[in-house]
FIVEXTI-517734 format. One record per residue (C-alpha): residue number from 1; residue in three letters; x, y, z. Coordinates in Angstrom, 2 decimals. Layout:
+-----+------+---------+---------+---------+
! seq ! type !      px !      py !      pz !
+-----+------+---------+---------+---------+
! NUM !  ALA !       X !       Y !       Z !
...
+-----+------+---------+---------+---------+
REM end
This chain:
+-----+------+---------+---------+---------+
! seq ! type !      px !      py !      pz !
+-----+------+---------+---------+---------+
!   1 !  MET !    5.99 !  -21.14 !   12.78 !
!   2 !  ALA !    2.88 !  -20.98 !   10.67 !
!   3 !  GLN !    2.26 !  -24.63 !   11.23 !
!   4 !  GLN !    2.68 !  -24.08 !   14.95 !
!   5 !  ALA !   -0.02 !  -21.18 !   14.87 !
!   6 !  ALA !   -2.11 !  -23.26 !   12.74 !
!   7 !  GLN !   -2.24 !  -25.99 !   15.51 !
!   8 !  LYS !   -3.26 !  -23.32 !   18.30 !
!   9 !  PRO !   -6.92 !  -22.53 !   18.89 !
!  10 !  ALA !   -7.83 !  -19.65 !   16.48 !
!  11 !  GLN !   -8.31 !  -16.24 !   18.09 !
!  12 !  THR !  -11.48 !  -14.51 !   16.73 !
!  13 !  VAL !  -11.50 !  -10.87 !   16.08 !
!  14 !  ARG !  -15.21 !   -9.88 !   16.13 !
!  15 !  ALA !  -16.90 !   -6.84 !   14.26 !
!  16 !  ALA !  -20.24 !   -5.91 !   13.11 !
!  17 !  VAL !  -21.85 !   -3.84 !   10.52 !
!  18 !  LEU !  -24.74 !   -1.75 !   11.50 !
!  19 !  ARG !  -26.79 !   -0.50 !    8.69 !
!  20 !  VAL !  -29.47 !    2.06 !    9.47 !
!  21 !  ASP !  -31.84 !    2.08 !    6.48 !
!  22 !  MET !  -33.91 !    5.12 !    5.99 !
!  23 !  ASN !  -37.63 !    5.51 !    4.83 !
!  24 !  GLU !  -36.82 !    7.16 !    1.30 !
!  25 !  LEU !  -38.53 !    7.20 !   -2.00 !
!  26 !  PRO !  -37.34 !    5.18 !   -4.71 !
!  27 !  PRO !  -34.38 !    6.59 !   -6.90 !
!  28 !  ILE !  -35.02 !    8.08 !  -10.16 !
!  29 !  SER !  -33.72 !    5.01 !  -11.81 !
!  30 !  ARG !  -34.41 !    1.51 !  -11.16 !
!  31 !  LEU !  -30.87 !    0.56 !  -11.80 !
!  32 !  ASP !  -30.15 !    2.40 !   -8.92 !
!  33 !  THR !  -32.29 !    0.57 !   -6.35 !
!  34 !  PRO !  -30.08 !   -0.52 !   -3.29 !
!  35 !  PRO !  -29.56 !   -4.20 !   -3.40 !
!  36 !  ALA !  -30.69 !   -6.08 !    0.02 !
!  37 !  ASP !  -27.27 !   -6.93 !    1.00 !
!  38 !  LEU !  -25.82 !   -3.39 !    0.16 !
!  39 !  GLY !  -22.53 !   -3.14 !    2.30 !
!  40 !  PHE !  -23.02 !   -6.57 !    3.84 !
!  41 !  ALA !  -21.65 !   -8.22 !    0.67 !
!  42 !  GLY !  -18.67 !   -6.23 !    0.82 !
!  43 !  ALA !  -18.23 !   -7.32 !    4.44 !
!  44 !  ARG !  -18.31 !  -10.84 !    3.61 !
!  45 !  LEU !  -15.67 !  -10.45 !    0.81 !
!  46 !  ALA !  -13.47 !   -8.85 !    3.54 !
!  47 !  ILE !  -13.96 !  -11.44 !    6.22 !
!  48 !  ASP !  -13.06 !  -13.90 !    3.30 !
!  49 !  ASP !   -9.81 !  -12.00 !    2.48 !
!  50 !  ASN !   -8.81 !  -11.67 !    6.17 !
!  51 !  ASP !   -9.26 !  -15.34 !    6.98 !
!  52 !  THR !   -7.23 !  -16.13 !    4.07 !
!  53 !  THR !   -4.14 !  -14.70 !    5.82 !
!  54 !  GLY !   -5.52 !  -15.06 !    9.33 !
!  55 !  ARG !   -5.77 !  -18.94 !    9.11 !
!  56 !  PHE !   -1.98 !  -19.00 !    8.83 !
!  57 !  MET !   -1.49 !  -17.04 !   11.97 !
!  58 !  GLY !   -4.24 !  -18.47 !   14.23 !
!  59 !  GLN !   -6.63 !  -15.50 !   13.46 !
!  60 !  ASP !  -10.29 !  -15.83 !   12.60 !
!  61 !  PHE !  -12.36 !  -12.86 !   11.79 !
!  62 !  GLU !  -16.25 !  -12.31 !   11.82 !
!  63 !  ALA !  -18.69 !   -9.65 !   11.19 !
!  64 !  LEU !  -22.19 !   -9.60 !   12.38 !
!  65 !  GLU !  -24.74 !   -8.18 !   10.01 !
!  66 !  ILE !  -27.25 !   -5.76 !   11.64 !
!  67 !  THR !  -30.19 !   -3.96 !    9.86 !
!  68 !  ALA !  -31.65 !   -0.99 !   11.65 !
!  69 !  THR !  -33.75 !    2.14 !   11.48 !
!  70 !  PRO !  -33.23 !    5.50 !   12.97 !
!  71 !  GLN !  -35.29 !    4.40 !   15.79 !
!  72 !  THR !  -33.74 !    1.02 !   16.46 !
!  73 !  ALA !  -30.17 !    1.91 !   15.83 !
!  74 !  ALA !  -29.25 !    2.85 !   19.45 !
!  75 !  ALA !  -30.66 !   -0.35 !   20.81 !
!  76 !  GLU !  -28.95 !   -2.25 !   18.12 !
!  77 !  LEU !  -25.72 !   -0.66 !   19.20 !
!  78 !  ASP !  -26.34 !   -1.12 !   22.95 !
!  79 !  LYS !  -26.77 !   -5.08 !   22.00 !
!  80 !  LEU !  -23.32 !   -5.15 !   20.00 !
!  81 !  LEU !  -21.59 !   -3.27 !   22.87 !
!  82 !  ALA !  -22.96 !   -5.66 !   25.51 !
!  83 !  GLU !  -21.40 !   -8.30 !   23.60 !
!  84 !  GLY !  -18.10 !   -6.95 !   23.81 !
!  85 !  ILE !  -17.73 !   -6.03 !   20.08 !
!  86 !  SER !  -15.42 !   -3.12 !   19.93 !
!  87 !  PHE !  -15.09 !   -2.65 !   15.96 !
!  88 !  ILE !  -18.29 !   -1.53 !   14.51 !
!  89 !  VAL !  -18.85 !   -0.40 !   10.85 !
!  90 !  THR !  -21.76 !    2.09 !   10.21 !
!  91 !  LEU !  -23.73 !    2.46 !    7.11 !
!  92 !  ALA !  -26.03 !    5.54 !    8.18 !
!  93 !  ASP !  -26.56 !    9.02 !    7.35 !
!  94 !  GLU !  -24.39 !   12.03 !    8.85 !
!  95 !  GLU !  -27.12 !   12.59 !   11.84 !
!  96 !  ASN !  -27.35 !    9.10 !   12.69 !
!  97 !  THR !  -23.30 !    8.42 !   12.34 !
!  98 !  LEU !  -22.74 !   11.16 !   14.88 !
!  99 !  LYS !  -25.23 !    9.66 !   17.32 !
! 100 !  LEU !  -24.00 !    6.19 !   17.01 !
! 101 !  ALA !  -20.35 !    7.49 !   17.67 !
! 102 !  ASP !  -21.26 !    9.52 !   20.80 !
! 103 !  GLN !  -23.16 !    6.55 !   22.00 !
! 104 !  ALA !  -20.35 !    4.21 !   21.61 !
! 105 !  GLY !  -17.83 !    6.65 !   23.41 !
! 106 !  ASP !  -14.49 !    4.55 !   24.06 !
! 107 !  ARG !  -16.45 !    1.13 !   24.13 !
! 108 !  ALA !  -15.96 !    1.03 !   20.35 !
! 109 !  LEU !  -14.11 !    2.04 !   17.29 !
! 110 !  ILE !  -16.61 !    3.38 !   14.59 !
! 111 !  PHE !  -15.80 !    2.87 !   11.05 !
! 112 !  ASN !  -18.13 !    5.43 !    8.92 !
! 113 !  ALA !  -18.44 !    3.63 !    5.68 !
! 114 !  ARG !  -21.29 !    6.00 !    4.27 !
! 115 !  ALA !  -21.86 !    9.55 !    5.51 !
! 116 !  LYS !  -19.91 !   12.08 !    3.58 !
! 117 !  GLY !  -20.62 !   15.11 !    5.36 !
! 118 !  ASP !  -17.41 !   17.40 !    6.16 !
! 119 !  ARG !  -18.62 !   18.32 !    9.33 !
! 120 !  LEU !  -17.95 !   14.75 !   10.80 !
! 121 !  ARG !  -14.32 !   15.42 !    9.76 !
! 122 !  GLY !  -14.49 !   19.01 !   11.16 !
! 123 !  ALA !  -16.22 !   20.58 !   14.15 !
! 124 !  ASP !  -18.13 !   17.36 !   14.89 !
! 125 !  CYS !  -15.33 !   15.04 !   14.50 !
! 126 !  ARG !  -14.91 !   12.36 !   17.12 !
! 127 !  PHE !  -11.62 !   10.52 !   17.94 !
! 128 !  ASN !  -13.48 !    7.00 !   18.07 !
! 129 !  THR !  -14.49 !    7.48 !   14.55 !
! 130 !  ILE !  -12.29 !    6.40 !   11.24 !
! 131 !  HIS !  -13.75 !    7.61 !    7.76 !
! 132 !  THR !  -13.64 !    4.98 !    5.07 !
! 133 !  ALA !  -16.16 !    6.99 !    2.89 !
! 134 !  PRO !  -14.50 !    9.80 !    1.15 !
! 135 !  SER !  -15.97 !   13.28 !    2.32 !
! 136 !  HIS !  -17.70 !   15.61 !    0.22 !
! 137 !  ALA !  -14.71 !   17.75 !    0.15 !
! 138 !  MET !  -12.56 !   14.63 !   -1.21 !
! 139 !  MET !  -15.18 !   14.07 !   -3.96 !
! 140 !  ALA !  -15.42 !   17.74 !   -4.97 !
! 141 !  ASP !  -11.53 !   18.31 !   -5.05 !
! 142 !  GLY !  -11.09 !   15.29 !   -7.06 !
! 143 !  LEU !  -13.70 !   16.46 !   -9.73 !
! 144 !  ALA !  -12.32 !   20.08 !   -9.56 !
! 145 !  GLN !   -8.83 !   18.90 !  -10.19 !
! 146 !  PHE !   -9.87 !   17.13 !  -13.48 !
! 147 !  LEU !  -12.11 !   19.92 !  -14.77 !
! 148 !  MET !   -9.39 !   22.42 !  -14.42 !
! 149 !  TRP !   -6.89 !   20.16 !  -16.17 !
! 150 !  LYS !   -9.30 !   20.19 !  -19.01 !
! 151 !  LYS !   -9.56 !   24.03 !  -18.67 !
! 152 !  TRP !  -13.23 !   23.70 !  -18.09 !
! 153 !  SER !  -12.86 !   26.64 !  -15.35 !
! 154 !  ASP !  -16.37 !   28.46 !  -15.53 !
! 155 !  TRP !  -18.79 !   26.45 !  -13.64 !
! 156 !  PHE !  -22.54 !   26.88 !  -13.63 !
! 157 !  LEU !  -23.61 !   25.32 !  -10.19 !
! 158 !  ILE !  -27.11 !   23.91 !   -9.85 !
! 159 !  SER !  -27.93 !   22.54 !   -6.20 !
! 160 !  GLY !  -30.81 !   20.80 !   -4.71 !
! 161 !  SER !  -32.88 !   22.22 !   -1.74 !
! 162 !  HIS !  -32.07 !   19.53 !    0.90 !
! 163 !  PRO !  -29.52 !   20.01 !    3.49 !
! 164 !  GLU !  -27.13 !   17.42 !    2.29 !
! 165 !  ASP !  -27.46 !   19.02 !   -1.30 !
! 166 !  ILE !  -26.40 !   22.61 !    0.26 !
! 167 !  ALA !  -23.43 !   20.76 !    2.00 !
! 168 !  LEU !  -22.28 !   19.34 !   -1.24 !
! 169 !  ALA !  -22.66 !   22.63 !   -2.97 !
! 170 !  ASP !  -20.60 !   24.02 !   -0.31 !
! 171 !  ALA !  -17.91 !   21.58 !   -1.11 !
! 172 !  TYR !  -18.03 !   22.72 !   -4.78 !
! 173 !  ARG !  -17.70 !   26.24 !   -3.72 !
! 174 !  ARG !  -14.68 !   25.36 !   -1.63 !
! 175 !  ALA !  -13.00 !   23.50 !   -4.55 !
! 176 !  ALA !  -13.57 !   26.12 !   -7.10 !
! 177 !  THR !  -11.83 !   28.70 !   -4.80 !
! 178 !  LYS !   -9.02 !   26.20 !   -4.00 !
! 179 !  PHE !   -8.34 !   25.26 !   -7.75 !
! 180 !  GLY !   -8.96 !   28.62 !   -9.35 !
! 181 !  ALA !  -12.43 !   27.84 !  -11.05 !
! 182 !  LYS !  -15.16 !   30.51 !  -11.43 !
! 183 !  ILE !  -18.64 !   29.75 !  -10.65 !
! 184 !  VAL !  -20.27 !   32.03 !  -13.01 !
! 185 !  GLU !  -24.00 !   31.19 !  -11.63 !
! 186 !  GLU !  -25.82 !   29.51 !   -9.07 !
! 187 !  ARG !  -29.51 !   27.94 !   -9.15 !
! 188 !  ILE !  -31.20 !   25.97 !   -6.66 !
! 189 !  TYR !  -33.79 !   23.30 !   -7.99 !
! 190 !  GLU !  -36.46 !   23.23 !   -5.14 !
! 191 !  ASP !  -37.76 !   19.72 !   -4.44 !
! 192 !  THR !  -41.63 !   19.78 !   -4.87 !
! 193 !  GLY !  -41.88 !   16.14 !   -4.37 !
! 194 !  GLY !  -42.97 !   15.36 !   -8.02 !
! 195 !  GLY !  -39.76 !   14.70 !   -9.60 !
! 196 !  ARG !  -38.91 !   11.11 !   -8.54 !
! 197 !  ARG !  -39.88 !    7.92 !  -10.27 !
! 198 !  SER !  -43.45 !    7.94 !  -10.99 !
! 199 !  ASP !  -46.06 !    7.76 !  -13.93 !
! 200 !  SER !  -45.47 !   11.38 !  -14.41 !
! 201 !  GLY !  -42.61 !   12.70 !  -12.41 !
! 202 !  HIS !  -39.66 !   12.28 !  -15.28 !
! 203 !  VAL !  -42.12 !   13.87 !  -17.65 !
! 204 !  GLN !  -42.31 !   16.88 !  -15.54 !
! 205 !  VAL !  -38.66 !   17.19 !  -14.74 !
! 206 !  GLN !  -37.65 !   16.61 !  -18.62 !
! 207 !  GLN !  -39.81 !   19.34 !  -19.36 !
! 208 !  GLN !  -38.54 !   21.63 !  -16.85 !
! 209 !  MET !  -34.69 !   21.34 !  -17.34 !
! 210 !  PRO !  -34.39 !   22.94 !  -20.70 !
! 211 !  VAL !  -36.12 !   26.32 !  -19.25 !
! 212 !  PHE !  -34.59 !   25.86 !  -15.88 !
! 213 !  THR !  -31.05 !   26.03 !  -17.56 !
! 214 !  GLN !  -32.15 !   28.80 !  -20.00 !
! 215 !  ARG !  -30.38 !   32.05 !  -20.18 !
! 216 !  ALA !  -27.32 !   30.81 !  -17.82 !
! 217 !  LYS !  -24.33 !   32.82 !  -17.88 !
! 218 !  GLU !  -21.45 !   31.55 !  -20.19 !
! 219 !  HIS !  -19.99 !   28.64 !  -18.70 !
! 220 !  HIS !  -17.91 !   25.32 !  -19.78 !
! 221 !  VAL !  -19.56 !   22.75 !  -17.47 !
! 222 !  VAL !  -22.86 !   22.43 !  -15.28 !
! 223 !  VAL !  -21.91 !   21.08 !  -11.99 !
! 224 !  ALA !  -24.80 !   19.32 !  -10.10 !
! 225 !  ALA !  -25.13 !   18.98 !   -6.40 !
! 226 !  ASP !  -27.75 !   16.73 !   -5.82 !
! 227 !  GLU !  -26.93 !   14.33 !   -2.85 !
! 228 !  ALA !  -30.65 !   13.68 !   -2.39 !
! 229 !  GLY !  -31.06 !   12.32 !   -6.00 !
! 230 !  ILE !  -34.04 !   14.60 !   -6.76 !
! 231 !  PHE !  -33.22 !   15.97 !  -10.24 !
! 232 !  ALA !  -29.31 !   15.67 !  -11.41 !
! 233 !  LEU !  -29.85 !   12.38 !  -13.59 !
! 234 !  TRP !  -32.41 !   14.48 !  -15.88 !
! 235 !  LEU !  -29.73 !   17.13 !  -16.49 !
! 236 !  PRO !  -27.53 !   15.41 !  -19.19 !
! 237 !  TYR !  -29.27 !   16.08 !  -22.54 !
! 238 !  GLN !  -32.01 !   18.44 !  -21.33 !
! 239 !  THR !  -29.82 !   21.46 !  -20.54 !
! 240 !  TRP !  -30.72 !   24.78 !  -22.74 !
! 241 !  ASP !  -27.05 !   24.92 !  -23.79 !
! 242 !  ALA !  -25.09 !   21.94 !  -25.10 !
! 243 !  ARG !  -22.66 !   21.61 !  -22.07 !
! 244 !  PRO !  -20.91 !   18.85 !  -20.11 !
! 245 !  VAL !  -22.73 !   17.84 !  -16.86 !
! 246 !  VAL !  -20.73 !   16.63 !  -13.85 !
! 247 !  GLY !  -20.92 !   16.03 !  -10.31 !
! 248 !  SER !  -24.02 !   14.17 !   -9.24 !
! 249 !  ALA !  -24.84 !   13.26 !  -12.84 !
! 250 !  GLY !  -22.62 !   12.93 !  -16.10 !
! 251 !  LEU !  -19.02 !   12.56 !  -14.89 !
! 252 !  VAL !  -19.59 !   11.50 !  -11.20 !
! 253 !  PRO !  -16.69 !   11.07 !   -8.47 !
! 254 !  HIS !  -17.03 !    7.77 !   -6.68 !
! 255 !  SER !  -14.91 !    5.86 !   -4.06 !
! 256 !  TRP !  -15.34 !    2.55 !   -6.17 !
! 257 !  HIS !  -16.80 !    1.72 !   -9.43 !
! 258 !  PRO !  -17.44 !   -1.56 !  -11.36 !
! 259 !  SER !  -15.57 !   -0.24 !  -14.57 !
! 260 !  LEU !  -12.05 !    0.02 !  -12.75 !
! 261 !  GLU !   -9.60 !   -2.59 !  -14.27 !
! 262 !  ALA !   -6.12 !   -1.31 !  -13.03 !
! 263 !  TRP !   -4.16 !   -2.27 !  -10.17 !
! 264 !  GLY !   -5.68 !   -5.65 !   -9.83 !
! 265 !  ALA !   -9.17 !   -4.33 !   -9.51 !
! 266 !  THR !  -10.51 !   -6.62 !  -12.03 !
! 267 !  GLN !   -9.64 !   -9.75 !  -10.19 !
! 268 !  PHE !  -11.01 !   -7.97 !   -7.15 !
! 269 !  GLN !  -14.35 !   -7.07 !   -8.96 !
! 270 !  ASN !  -14.63 !  -10.75 !  -10.11 !
! 271 !  ARG !  -14.46 !  -11.97 !   -6.69 !
! 272 !  PHE !  -16.83 !   -9.80 !   -5.50 !
! 273 !  GLU !  -19.38 !  -10.60 !   -8.30 !
! 274 !  LYS !  -18.93 !  -14.17 !   -7.54 !
! 275 !  LEU !  -19.70 !  -13.80 !   -4.02 !
! 276 !  ALA !  -22.52 !  -11.20 !   -4.53 !
! 277 !  THR !  -23.87 !  -11.79 !   -8.10 !
! 278 !  ARG !  -23.84 !   -8.36 !   -8.77 !
! 279 !  THR !  -21.19 !   -5.58 !   -9.02 !
! 280 !  MET !  -19.66 !   -3.65 !   -6.12 !
! 281 !  ARG !  -21.15 !   -0.23 !   -5.06 !
! 282 !  ASP !  -19.28 !    2.36 !   -3.08 !
! 283 !  GLU !  -21.00 !    1.05 !    0.25 !
! 284 !  ASP !  -19.69 !   -2.27 !   -0.46 !
! 285 !  TYR !  -16.14 !   -1.12 !   -0.95 !
! 286 !  GLN !  -16.20 !    1.36 !    2.04 !
! 287 !  THR !  -17.35 !   -1.72 !    4.30 !
! 288 !  TRP !  -14.87 !   -3.94 !    2.69 !
! 289 !  LEU !  -12.02 !   -1.38 !    3.32 !
! 290 !  ALA !  -13.03 !   -1.00 !    6.96 !
! 291 !  LEU !  -12.86 !   -4.59 !    7.78 !
! 292 !  ARG !   -9.76 !   -4.98 !    5.69 !
! 293 !  MET !   -8.26 !   -2.36 !    7.98 !
! 294 !  ILE !   -8.84 !   -4.56 !   10.81 !
! 295 !  GLY !   -7.43 !   -7.51 !    9.02 !
! 296 !  GLU !   -4.48 !   -5.90 !    8.21 !
! 297 !  ALA !   -3.88 !   -4.40 !   11.64 !
! 298 !  ALA !   -4.18 !   -7.89 !   13.10 !
! 299 !  THR !   -1.72 !   -9.31 !   10.55 !
! 300 !  ARG !    0.75 !   -6.59 !   11.05 !
! 301 !  THR !    0.73 !   -6.73 !   14.90 !
! 302 !  ASN !    0.17 !  -10.31 !   15.04 !
! 303 !  SER !   -2.57 !   -9.63 !   17.66 !
! 304 !  THR !   -6.12 !   -9.85 !   17.99 !
! 305 !  GLU !   -6.43 !   -7.70 !   21.12 !
! 306 !  SER !   -8.72 !   -4.79 !   20.41 !
! 307 !  ALA !   -6.67 !   -2.09 !   21.88 !
! 308 !  THR !   -3.51 !   -3.00 !   19.96 !
! 309 !  LEU !   -5.36 !   -3.25 !   16.68 !
! 310 !  LYS !   -6.91 !    0.23 !   17.37 !
! 311 !  ASP !   -3.68 !    1.98 !   18.60 !
! 312 !  PHE !   -1.72 !    0.38 !   15.14 !
! 313 !  MET !   -4.60 !    1.58 !   12.85 !
! 314 !  LEU !   -4.43 !    5.06 !   14.33 !
! 315 !  SER !   -0.68 !    5.34 !   14.00 !
! 316 !  ASP !    1.37 !    6.50 !   11.17 !
! 317 !  ARG !    2.67 !    2.97 !   10.58 !
! 318 !  PHE !   -0.46 !    1.92 !    9.39 !
! 319 !  GLU !   -1.31 !    1.46 !    5.66 !
! 320 !  VAL !   -3.77 !   -0.77 !    3.68 !
! 321 !  ALA !   -4.01 !   -1.75 !    0.06 !
! 322 !  GLY !   -7.23 !   -0.72 !   -1.79 !
! 323 !  PHE !   -6.73 !   -1.87 !   -5.45 !
! 324 !  LYS !   -6.36 !    1.99 !   -6.21 !
! 325 !  GLY !   -2.73 !    2.02 !   -7.31 !
! 326 !  GLN !   -1.16 !    3.14 !   -3.97 !
! 327 !  LYS !   -1.45 !    2.16 !   -0.31 !
! 328 !  LEU !   -4.12 !    4.11 !    1.44 !
! 329 !  THR !   -3.20 !    5.75 !    5.04 !
! 330 !  MET !   -4.74 !    7.67 !    7.82 !
! 331 !  ARG !   -4.89 !   11.36 !    8.19 !
! 332 !  ASP !   -4.06 !   11.79 !   11.92 !
! 333 !  TRP !   -6.07 !   15.27 !   12.32 !
! 334 !  ASP !   -9.21 !   13.89 !   11.27 !
! 335 !  HIS !   -9.09 !   10.06 !   10.93 !
! 336 !  GLN !  -10.15 !   10.13 !    7.16 !
! 337 !  LEU !   -8.83 !    7.39 !    5.02 !
! 338 !  ARG !   -6.50 !    8.76 !    2.24 !
! 339 !  GLN !   -7.64 !    7.38 !   -1.16 !
! 340 !  PRO !   -7.72 !    8.24 !   -4.69 !
! 341 !  ILE !  -11.29 !    9.44 !   -6.17 !
! 342 !  LEU !  -12.54 !    7.87 !   -9.34 !
! 343 !  LEU !  -14.20 !    9.87 !  -11.94 !
! 344 !  THR !  -16.70 !    7.78 !  -13.87 !
! 345 !  THR !  -19.11 !    8.34 !  -16.68 !
! 346 !  GLY !  -21.41 !    5.07 !  -15.86 !
! 347 !  ASP !  -19.61 !    2.88 !  -18.21 !
! 348 !  VAL !  -15.93 !    3.71 !  -17.73 !
! 349 !  THR !  -13.50 !    5.38 !  -15.26 !
! 350 !  ALA !  -12.40 !    8.39 !  -17.08 !
! 351 !  SER !   -9.90 !    9.66 !  -14.70 !
! 352 !  VAL !   -8.70 !    9.16 !  -11.31 !
! 353 !  SER !   -7.53 !   11.89 !   -8.99 !
! 354 !  PRO !   -5.45 !   13.48 !   -7.61 !
! 355 !  GLN !   -4.39 !   14.40 !  -11.20 !
! 356 !  ASP !   -0.42 !   14.38 !  -12.04 !
! 357 !  GLN !    0.11 !   18.11 !  -11.74 !
! 358 !  TYR !   -1.33 !   18.62 !   -8.18 !
! 359 !  LEU !    1.49 !   17.99 !   -5.64 !
! 360 !  HIS !    1.75 !   18.11 !   -2.20 !
! 361 !  GLN !    4.54 !   18.37 !    0.52 !
! 362 !  THR !    3.70 !   15.16 !    2.35 !
! 363 !  SER !    1.21 !   13.22 !    0.06 !
! 364 !  ALA !   -0.56 !   14.12 !   -3.19 !
! 365 !  LEU !   -3.68 !   12.35 !   -1.50 !
! 366 !  ASP !   -3.78 !   15.29 !    0.83 !
! 367 !  THR !   -4.76 !   17.56 !   -2.26 !
! 368 !  LEU !   -7.88 !   16.08 !   -1.99 !
! 369 !  GLY !  -10.13 !   17.21 !    0.96 !
! 370 !  ILE !   -9.31 !   19.07 !    4.02 !
! 371 !  ASP !   -5.75 !   19.38 !    4.57 !
! 372 !  ARG !   -4.01 !   19.67 !    8.11 !
! 373 !  PRO !   -3.84 !   23.46 !    7.96 !
! 374 !  GLU !   -7.56 !   23.94 !    7.34 !
! 375 !  THR !   -9.05 !   21.52 !    9.59 !
! 376 !  GLN !  -11.54 !   22.41 !   12.31 !
! 377 !  CYS !  -11.26 !   19.01 !   13.86 !
! 378 !  LYS !  -10.03 !   19.09 !   17.64 !
! 379 !  PHE !   -9.96 !   15.54 !   19.23 !
+-----+------+---------+---------+---------+
REM end
């Protein structure tokens, strides 16, 4: 049967990766500078993986790689839609992800591989959008479970002043209430524009942090909510009190990390590093996952028809392997892909959530993020 399929002309499943690059300041650390192929390298590995199975089933896969700005993203999406491409992975911030989803409408299925905002899974959810990027709530819950297992229940929450920082801080407040932690004090680090990488910026922030964290109420751990990347990396070893730092620095939740070795991850990492000559980042993994979902749907349905693949991915029969120890499945109430959260220190994966003691009536993964009874999403 496979031989007969191989003799037929291959049916091509076309997709695209649309990355919307923002005009941003450089990160605090030069080690965090985004590579030019961020996300695209994950897409290339996914296409290789899809083709490995597809060649035996008469299926071929391709993914166009498009770089845009917020000003050109709409025009680039129009071009893709005009070409009949009905699967589009977006690497964009929350605002642009929502705009692109609305623009696509029922002409394409959007895979959000970057934006973490909970409102995209809540009040502003869209039926045509699947989220392979974990939400802020999933990240915060994954970290909170570990902190409660450690009995580090008293938190000193420091958040940035940008909207994305505020949204992340909200997720930590929600996680604290959900798992029984206590936020003993909150402070906001105002971004004055002088703390990013510059000749004097790091000196300024290093001098600020001990005084900024002085006289905080007694706490077990400092929780940093710094999605904008302004101050958190300067917190470890600079706090007034000797306390662990978690969140946006120190112990950090990730969807993927180069240190993971379990569940076949080492082989997966090696294949990526051979292809990209660098380690895999979250955006690469989330893009890989989106395109692997398409490949898995094509294999399972033995079809390349867009409508068939879409219906299967959104059904309760769909699952995909993600090198995280268990199958990843879809939440039908907000189209968030369930997945474990890695807790990493930079060099090692310290733990993986959900933690064993947190149980759920349907899936332990639903202890991470917004569960069905809590959702504000209405398709």
